N, C-alpha and C positions, 0 to 999 in steps of 0.2 A: 580166915575169911576167905574165898578163892582170889587172885591178882584181879582186880576191877583194869589191870591194863592190858590184859592176854585175852581173845578171841578167835577162835578159828575162823577164818574167811571161808565164805562157802559163795555157790554160785548163788544164791537169792541176796546177796548183799553186792554183786556187779547188777542184776536186773533191777534191781532197787535203789541203785547206788544213782546222785540226780545226774553228777557228769557223764558216765557211762550212757545214761535215756539220750542226753544233751547230745552229746559225740555222736549215737544209732539216728537221729531223726536228724542234726546236721547235714551226715554224710547221705542221708537217703534225700533232703531236700536238693543238698551240692549236684548230686548226680541228676536229679532231674530236671534242676534248672541247666546246668552243663549241657546235657543232651539238648534237649528243647531248645536252648537256645544256638547254641555250636549248628543244629540241624540245619535251623532255620535259618540262618546267617549263610550256612555254608550250600546249603542247598543241598545237606547228602541223609540219604532216603536213612543209613542205618542208624545216625543217630536220633533221626526222628522214631524210625521203629521203635527204637531203643526204649525214647520218653513218652513212646506211645504203649507201649506194653507195659511198662514201671507204673504211669501212673493208672491204667486201666488194672492194673493191681493192686495198688494203694488202693481205690475206689472199691473195689470187688472185697477188698477186706473189712473196709469201713463199714460196708452194708451187711456184709454178714456178723462183726462184732454189734450193727446193731441188734442187729434180725433176733442172735442168739441173747442178747442182753436182755430184751422183751420176752422174747419165748423162756428162759429158764433164771427169769428176777429171781426169782423165790430160793431156788436156789445158788445162784449165784451169791447174792447175800449171805446167804445162812454162810456157804464157806467161804467166805473174806470175814464174815466176823468168827470165823476159825481161825483162821490162819492167821490175819493182819494183822493182830494185836502181837501173834510171839514175833512173827519179820518185822515186825514197826518198830513199838515200844520196846523189845532188848534192844535195839538199833542206836536207842537213844546216848549218846553223849558215847557210844563207840566206836564212830566214822568221825566225818569231818562237821564241822561247825553250821554249813549249809544246811542237812539235811536235819539237825535240829533246832533249827531257825525254821526250817519246815513249817515240821510239827510241831513249835511252839504259834507258827502262823498260823496254821489251818484251827488251833482250837482257838485264837482269839477269833478268828477272824470270823469261825460258825459257832462261836460260843458254846463250845461243847468239852470232852476230857474223853480221856482214851478210844478206842477204836466202836468196838462192839456194843453190843446193851449191855454188857456193863459197865460199862464209861468209865469212870475212875475208877476199879476196883481191875482195871488191864493193867493198871500200872502194875503190880505186886509181877508181873511179868521181867520188869525190870530191875538189876541185880541191885541197884543203887536204892529204889524206893519199897522194893518188897517188905514184906513184915516178918520174914523167917527172922528166929535168933538170930545167925552168927552174921547177920546181916548189922555192921555195925558204921555204916554209912551215916551222918550225920539228918540226910532227907528219910531213911529209912519208913516206912509204912506212910510216905506221905506222895503228893504229888507235884508236879512242876508246876509252877507262878502262872502259866499261862492257862491253867486249870480254872482259875479263882477268878471269879465275879468282879470281883477288883483286883486286877491281875497289875497295877499301878501305885505306886504310896504316891497321895494325895498333893504331897508337900513338896515331894520332891520329882516325881514325874518318871521317875526311876522306879524299874521292875520290883515287885515288892515279892523277894525271890524266898520270904521265908512263912508266906499265905499257906503255901498248901501245905503245909512241915505234919508230919504225924495226921493224915488226915484221914487215912481209911481207917483208922479202929476208934471213928469216932460214929455216934449214931445219925442214923438218916438225915434225920431232921437239921441238925447244927454240919454234915457234909453241905447238904442242899442250901443252906446260908452262904456258904465258903466257895464253892466251888460247883461249875456246871455238872449235870448229872443227865446230859443227854450223851450217846457214843459220836463221835466225828460223822460215822457210817451215815444214821439217822437224821445226821445233821444236815448233813451234803445230800441227801435224798430230797428232805423238806427243801431246802432254796431250790431243787431242781423242779421238785412237782409247781412249787412257787413260781418258777421260772419259764415254766415249759412252753409256751408262746415265742418267748425269744430266742431260747434255746433251740426249740426248733427250726426257727427262720434263720438264725444263721449257720444252723448244718445244711439244711434245706439250700443258703445261698452260697457255702461251700459245694453242696453236691450240683451246682450248675455250673459253677466257675471249674471245676474239674471235668464235667460234659463237656462244656464248651472248648476247653486242651485237647482233650479226644478228637472231639467233630475237626478242630483247626489244623492239626497235628496230621489225622487218619487224611483232611482234604488233600492238604499241602507236598503231604507221600502222592497221593495220586495223581496231584497235577504235574509233577516233578516226572517222576518215572511215563506218565503219557507223553512227556515234554523229549524226555530221553530216547523212547522208541519210535519220534519224528522223526528224530534226527537222523538215527541209523534204517528209517524206510527205504530200499533201494528204490532208488530213481529209474 
């Protein structure tokens, strides 16, 4: 059996790494906040313009992402069902505990298993859970406890880590009785559809705040430049 402790690091590992995502988002927010605050406090038009263009870029990217997601919804969903299972499922227990906890949390919260329409069968991408003959793991042909309909022991309240053992080679009736048979993509989409008004309201609210920030930054920049022009006006 292949050594489960060794795995080649790829670009997707960094792209899907929670710490990397948090650092990138944190860096963008820091730059926006720093330039906006310093530009307003010191009346520095350079920092105000940097803030303005950065915020404009973020806003346009958000709009473009929303439009593309709406126009190419079926294509994106199809490609996500193809690419994400291998990228996400295969990394379960291969990286840090936070990533594993995230997958478990999503499956428990949205009552789903796996990623695509194949649901629990997506776990065959993971070396610990696949059903191959050379897989000597005790979890072979199983799924994580977070896929189970009753993921915790009713007596102790602790995770019942054995509830998903050898579930992949069972009949669909028994699988459906023991674990969730809906992929997380479909489960999340269903939740989004059920809460579309709330999500749209939040998105519009964020967009309004960003537009107000753009207007204030541009207005303050123009006022500062006009005032400087008056100071330099020949008497």
